N, C-alpha and C positions, 0 to 999 in steps of 0.2 A: 674843552675850551680850545678854540681855534687860535693858532698863533699867527700874528701878522708877519709879513715879510719885511725885512729892512728896505727902506727906499734906496734905489740906486743913486749914487751921486752923479754918475754919468753913463750914458748909453754908449755901448761898444758896438760899431757896425758889424753886422752878421758877416761880412766878407773877411773881417780881421779875425773873428772868432774861428771861422772855417780855415783861413790860412794858417793859424797856429795849430789847429787840430791835424791838418794834412802834413805840416812840416814835422810834428811829432810822430805821426804814422810813418812817414817816409824815413826819418831817422831811424826808427826801431826796425823797419824793414831792411835797411842798408846794414845795420849792426848785425842782424840775423844772417843776411847774406854773407857778410864778412866771416862770421863764425863757420858757415858752411864751407867757404873758400879755405879756411885754415886747416880743416880736417878732411878736405875733399880726397886727397890722394890716400890717406890712411884708411878712410872709409871704403873707397870704391876699388882700391888697388891701382898699381902703377900702369898697367896696360890700359885700363879704362880711363884713368886720369889723363894719360897722354893723348887720348882721342875725344875728350870731352872737356867742357867748361861750364860751370854753373854761371847763368846769365842773369837770372832774375828770380826774386821770391816775392810772391803776392798771394795773400790770403790762403797760405799753406800750400800753394802750388809752386814748385821749383821748375823753372825753365831752364833746360840744359842744352847747350850747343853741341852738336855731334859732328865729327869729322866727315862721316859718309853714310850713305843709305844702309850699308851692311852693318855698321855699328849701331845705327838707329834701330834696326830690326832686332839685332841681338840684345840690346839694352831693354827692349819691351819685355823680354822674358825675365830679366833680372830686376825690374822696377820694384817689386814688393821688398826684395832683399835689400836693394839699395836704400829704400826709404828707412827700413828698420836699422841699418847700420849708421846712416847719417843722424837719425835721431838719437841713437844710443851714444854716438860720438859727442853731439852737442849737449847732451843731457836733458833735453826736452823735446816734445813732439812739435818741432817747427814745420816739418815736411809731411804733408798728408798725401800729396800726389806729385808725381813727376811727369812733365811733358818734354819729350825729346824732339829736337828739330835740328835740321842741317844748318850749320852757322859757322861764323868765325871763331877760331879757337885763339 
């Protein structure tokens, strides 16, 4: 037997639905980035933390601002290790990839 859906009392504009969805997504992303900020130095070490800053987290990709091209180059070799340490510290697999860029600390 096929069940009938209940009739909607009022229609909600698609824009409002999308706005709520995006706000919820952005809020979760900001909370996750805050968690990364809180454990950043403990996860990456003092020297790295002094020359880097997590800037953005989107779809599992962490964008990290780096002080210089030399640091950017060095961190490329440590990427996998940093991902593992961060995920271990936050207790779940938030970071799948890291992209380093020269930027403001």
